[in-house]
N, C-alpha and C positions, 0 to 999 in steps of 0.2 A: 641948558645942557640938554644935549641930543642923546637919544638913547640908544640903544643897540637896534630895537625894534624899528625906529625913524631911520636907522641907517640904512637896514635893509631893504624898507620899502622903497627909499632914495636911490639904493643902489638898482634895485628893479626897476624904478623909472628910469633911471639913465640908462639901463641895457637896453630898454623898449624903444626909446628915443634914438639910441645910436643904431639899434635894427631898422627903424622906420626909413632913417636916412639912407644908412647903406642900401634896403631894397630900393628905395626909392631911385638912388643913381643907377642901382644894378637895373632895375626894369626901363629905365630911360635909355640905356644903353643898348639893352637887348632890343629896345621898340625903334632905335634908330638905325641898327644893324640888320633888323631885319626887314626895315625900310628900303635901305640899299640893297639887301640881298634879294627882294623881290621886286627891284625895279623902279622904287616910287620914291624919287628925291623929295627936296622940300620946295616950297613954292618958290624961292627966290634963288634956286638951282637950275641954271639954264642947259646944265650937261644933258647928253642923249640919254635916255631913260635905260638900264639895261635890260627892261622888260623890251623895249622896240631892240635894241641890240641881239636879243635871243632872237626874235622874229625874223630878223636881218640875216644874223647868222645861219640860220634854219634854211632861208629863201635864197641865201646867198650863191650857191651852185647855180641855183636854176636862173635867179635874175641877173645877177652880174656875167656870169657866160651868155646869158640870153643877149643882155647888151652889148656886149664884146661881140658876139658872132652872127647874132641875129636879130637886131635891133628893130626890123621892122614886125619879128614876132608880137610886140606891142601893140600891134595893130588889128593881130588876129584876134577876133570875137572869143573864137575856139580856146585859144590859149590863155588870154585874160582871165576867161571865165577859169581856167584851170587853175592858175596862179593864184586868182581871187580866192578862191574856195581854200586853197592851200593855207593863204595869209588868215583867213577869216578866223581858222582854228586858234589862231594867237591873237584874237580880237582887234584884227588889223584888218584896214580895207584899202583898197588901190584906185588910184585915179591916176590916170593916164592923159597928159597934155600934149599936144603937137601945135607948134607956133602959138596961136592963142585961142585954140578951141579945144575942149575936153573930148578926148576921143572915147574916153571908157570912164565910167561911175561906177564905183562897186555899191550893188545892191545893199552890202552891208552897213551902208552909210546911213540908212533910215532906221537901222537900230540904234545908232550913236547920239548923244544928246545934241538936239537941234537948237538950244540957245544959243549955241556959238557957231552958227550956220553961217551967218553974215560973214564973221570974222574969217572964218574959214574960207568961203570964197572969194573973200579979199585976199590972202594969204598967197591963194591958187593963182588969182591974177595978177599980182604983181610979183611971182617968182620968176628971175632971171634966168632959171635952169642951171643955178649953182648949187652945190651941193649945202642943204641947210638943214638945221632942226629948229622948229619953232613950238614952243609951248604953247597951245590954244586956251588951256583951261587947267584947272589941277588936275584932273584924269585925262585930257585929250592931248595929244602928242601928234606933229606934223614932220615927217623925215623927207626930203627933197633929193632925188638923184637924178642928176642931169643925162640926157640921151642924145645920140644924133642918129638920125633915120637916114636911110640909103639914099634919098633924094636929097640929101643935104641941108636937110629942116631941122629945125632942134626943137626938143621938146623935154618934156620933165616926168618924172614918175614919182606921184605923191602916196609916202605910206601913212595912211592915219592909223594911229593905234590908241585903242580905248583902253585906260587904265582903272576903268571903273572896278572890275571883279577884283584886281589888285588890291584897291582902294579898300573895299568889304572886308577881304581877306585880312589887310594890315589893320581894320578897325576890329574886326572880330579878335585878332592875336592881340592888338591892346587892351581891350575889355578883357581878355583872357588873363592877362598879365596882371591886369586890375584886380579882377577877381581874386587870382590866386594870392596877389597880395595882402588883399584885404585878410583872405580865409588865413594866411599864415600869419598875418599881425596878431588875428582873433587869438589863433592857437598859441603862438608867442606870449601874449597877455596873459591868456590861461594858465600855460604852463608855468610861467614866470610866477604869477599871482598864487598858484598851488605851491610851487616851491618855496617860495617866501613865506606863504602862509604854514606851511610845515617846518620850515628852518626856525622860524618864529615860534611855533609850538614846540620843537627840540630844543632851542637855544634859551629864547626869553624866557617861558614859563618855567623853566628849571632855576633860572637865575632869580626870577620873582621870588619862587618857594624858597631860594638859600635866603633872599633879601630877607623875608618875612622870617624864616628861622632865626636871622641873624638879631632881628629885633626882637624876638622872644628871649633869644638868650641874653640879650641885653638889658632885658626887664627882670632877668633872672629866672626866667622861666624853661626849665631842662625838660620838662614833663611831655615831649614828643618824640617823635621818631620819624627821621629822613628813610625814605627809600629810593635807591638809585632808580631812574626813569629808564635807563639803558645801559648797555656795557660799552662805554667809549671813555673819552676823557671826561665828558660830562657824569657819566655814571661814577669814574673815580675820585671825581673832586666830591659827589656828594657823600661817597663812602668816607672820605678824609675827612669832611665836615662832621658827618654822624661820628666816627671815631674822636673827633675834638670834642664833640657835645657831650659824649658818653664821659670823658676824661673830665672835664669842665664839671659835669653832674656827681661824677665822683670826688672830686676836690671839695666842691662845696659841702657834698655829705659829708666828708673827712674833716672839712673846718668846723662844720656844726657838731660834729661828735667831737673835736678839739675842744671847741667852745664850752660844751658841757661838762666834758672831763675836767676842763678847767675851773669852771664853777664848782664843780665837785670837790677839785683838789682845794681850792679856794677854802671850801665850806671844812673841809675834813681837817687841813691844816690848822684852821683855827680853832677847831674843837681838839686837834690834838696836841696843839701847842698850848692851848689855853689851860689844859689840866695841869700839866707839869708845871708850867710858871706859877697857877695860883698855888699848887703845893709848896713850891721853893720861896713865893713870897710869904705866904702862912708861917711856914717854919722859920724862914728869916725873921720874920716880925716877933714871932716866939721868942727866939734868941734875944733878939733885942730889948723885949721887954722883960726878958730873965725868968721867963718859965722855966726853962729845965735848970732846975737847982743843982741837980747829981753831975756830975761828970761823965755818967753813962749814960743818962738822958740827952745830956748835950751831943753826945757821940752818935745817938741815936738819930736825932734831929740833923745833924751834918749828912750822915749816913743817906737819909732820906733826899736831902737834897743834893747829893752827889749822883744818886742812883737815876731822880728826876733830869739832871743836868747830861747824864749820858744816854737816858732816854731821848731827851730833845737831840743830842747830837747825831745820835742815831735816825732820828727822824729826817733830821736837815740833810744829812750825807744821803740818805734815798731819795729824798727830794731832789738834790741836783744831779742824783744818777738819772732819776726819773724826767727832768727836764732834758737832757740830753738823748732821751729815747723819744721823747716828743718832738726835738730837732732833727731827727734822724742823724745825729753826728757819730761820724764813724772813729771809734776810738779802740776797736779791737787791734790787736798784738797778737796774730794767730801765728803759731808753732806747733811742731809736731813733738809732742807728749807722750812719754810712756805712762800712762793711766794707772798702771800697778805700781810704779815706784813714788809716782805723785799721789794717788790716795795716802799709801804708806806713811809719806812724809808729812800728810794732814792728821793722819791718825796719831802720830807721834808726838806734833803741835799742840794737838787740843786733849790729849791724855790726861795730862799732868793737872790742867786747868777743870776737866771734868771730875778728876778725883778730888780737888778741893769741895766743889760742889755737892760731891756725893753721887754723881751720875756715871754710870758703869758704861765703856763706851767697846765696842768691839770693832773688829775689820777681817771681814773673811773675803776670800778671794779663789775663784774658779775662771781662771783667764792665761791667756798665752802672752806672757810678759814681752815679747818681740812685737807684737801689734800693738800700732802707734795710733794716737787719735790727734786731730788738728783741733787746736784750741788756743783759747786765751788764759795763761796760767791764774792772772790776778780775777779777770772776771768769774772762771771757775770757781775760783776759792770763793767768790763772793755768794756763789749759786749753793754750795755746800754750806757755808757759815748760815745762810739765810733760812735753808731747809731746816738744819740742825736747831738752829735759834727757835724756829717755830715749834720743833717738837719740844724743845726746851719749855718754852710758855706754858705748853700743853701737857707735861710730863706726869707721871704716875707719881703720886704723893709718897706711896711707900719705897718702893724698890727702881727708880728712875734706871732706863735701860734704852741705848741708842746703838743700833747698827748699822755700818757701812758694809755693804754685798757688793763685788765686781763680779760679774759674768759677763760669757760672750755671747753674744746673739746676733747669728748671721755676719753680716758687715758692720756691727755696732758693738760698741761696747756698753753694757748697760752697770748701772749703777742705782743701786737699791739704799735711801737711808729708812731706818725703820724703828719705831720707838714702841713703847708699851704704855703710852698714854691714856686718855679718856676715849679718843677715838673721836670720828667725825661722822655726823647722820649721812646716810645715802643721799637724801634731799638736797642737801646743799655741800655733799663733795665736789660737784665739780664749779662749783662758786669760790673756793678757797684761793684760787689764782688770780682772781679779779681784783682788780685795784680799790685798796681802803678796804678791801673785806675782813671784818672779824665774824668768829663764829658767837660772840655774845652780843646781841641787837642793843644793849643798853650801852656798848663801850665804857664799861665801866673799869676802873682801875686793875681789874684782875686779870685784863689782856694787857700785857705791858706792851705787845708788839705793833708797829705802827701801820699793819694791815698793807705794806707793800713789799714786804719780803719775798713772799712765795710770785706775787706778780712781776717783781724785778727778776725771780729766778727764771720764770718761764718765759720772759724775754729775752733773757740771755741766751739760754739754751736753743730757741726757736732761731734766733740769729747765728748760732752754730750750726744749725741745720740737723738737731736732732728735736726729739720729743719729749715731752713731760705729761706725768699723769700721777694719779692719787689712787691708792686701794684702802680702805680702815673701816674698822668693826669697833662701834660703840663699845667702851671698856676694855677692850683689847688693844687699840693701838692705831697708829695710821703707818703704812709705808707710800714713800713718794718716790717716784721711779723717774729717771731720765736717762736719755741715750747720747751718745756722740758717734758720729760716722768715724770709720776707721780711714786712714791714708791708705 
């Protein structure tokens, strides 16, 4: 499997190779065009070099005009010296031949490479006076111009061009191109290498960090933090990954919390169910063995069995509701409620039962009846009953009293359920809303509650967008407050 880093380096190498090929091609084209421009043909090219052309063009007005009008001038030494000096400035020498005799031989020939002297003389000797160009060597060219003198004799003018200087200039140019090419390639390699290195550092290294982070998460290790290396797409990827890590960590912590709560739940269920079951079993065995002799005692046994069965039913119902909370199931049916009338109905419904139990129930209102709240009727009633049942469990033994008080607090309706029971110490007041919390540590039968009532009440109120809290004074009673937002 090819990594991104390898792909970056291979792309860099391909780019460098393409650049080398293109630069070599361009340099060859430039060199060839420059060769032609300065008049230096290749060794197999017999065309007249432009260097010689330029020399002839510059001497054309003088040489060609003189050939046509005064050809004998090329027998005049002074004139020949003058023309030859002019041609020498173009690295060109003049040789004049009449019949088979050389009448003028340029002193400039002494400066020209003598290695080809014999071949040059041979070409001059065999020339028939026809216009021609001969390549004597790589840098030496000869141009023959026929001429007719006034005495009806024929001759030839020989222009010998030495292109050594041009050759040196071409070689210098070629070397410059090569040096520039090499320097350019070195710079390209360095730049591409640096670009690839930094790209690798900015792309590959962050990906490696993400890979290591993913491996840590795979091992269940969420205790690290990913910081974005830059403010770009990779930085956004890091931020998304970090957010996912936080969510996974939170989910795992929540899962552990649920697991711990589940274990506690099983333990508490086992304890809370074992006590009434043991009681029911014991009383049933007593009835079966005929222990209660009188009808009154037998009725007492049956009443105890019934109360324990009711307690178990209440516990199972609370546990069923609790499982819905843990699964986060949406089962609320919210509607706009006239809370003043709703509490009045609750009061009327509970009052008769409370009178039979010897408990005084009061309902007081300081609230605008036109202001509604959004709530689930059934679950709100469960809250009220759970709080009232908790008050009954810890009621005043002499003259039990429970009050429901509705007041208006800014944009909320506040309901207070107050009792005159035994009260709750300040150090445990905040714990009464915890799951399975009971004031008596021994969890004896004196506490008939399941330990879930206030926990469920708190959960329902919070789901309604309200708040719930408690105030208490030992020996004087406890007040449970909760609020509901107005619509």
